[in-house]
Steps between C-alpha positions, in 0.01 A plus 500: 500500500841634404745585774880526471705275732680791685162659589364161598796432735456838666122432536579155652764640732256751626229244547727253684653768715144629608384144553806384700570831662871441417742665263498295175752489206431317173776245546398389861396141545150524629530176705846540632547875536141596595410179675192426299354150508279339233185633644637849504616453143163385387340810675761717323421357157132559561571860589713541188216349281244737658724807472576425133164356414643186350485125582839337492538137394784336696427155366730568207786615722788252485737674744359634825844639590450760227205658682650533846597866432310803395700524177415128429129555570504815277669289211231232549214747505632682194543169315155390600347829370691477170382141447141604538491713197 
């Protein structure tokens, strides 16, 4: 699956906005700004995986701070997709 990071960010913003029913920007901290907890985050990741048709492997993630924002998640997803080739 090939998807550019900008399109991916827009897709994620839309998905998160619909799911949370809140306005979302790509640099918002999903925990602090939107008030998500770890259960909500796990549900969100599941929705992202279902929407994109991918399974993300977070076991290789060294810095959880990097995926607290939409742009961070988009970068992680893009990197994961590139590494699968």
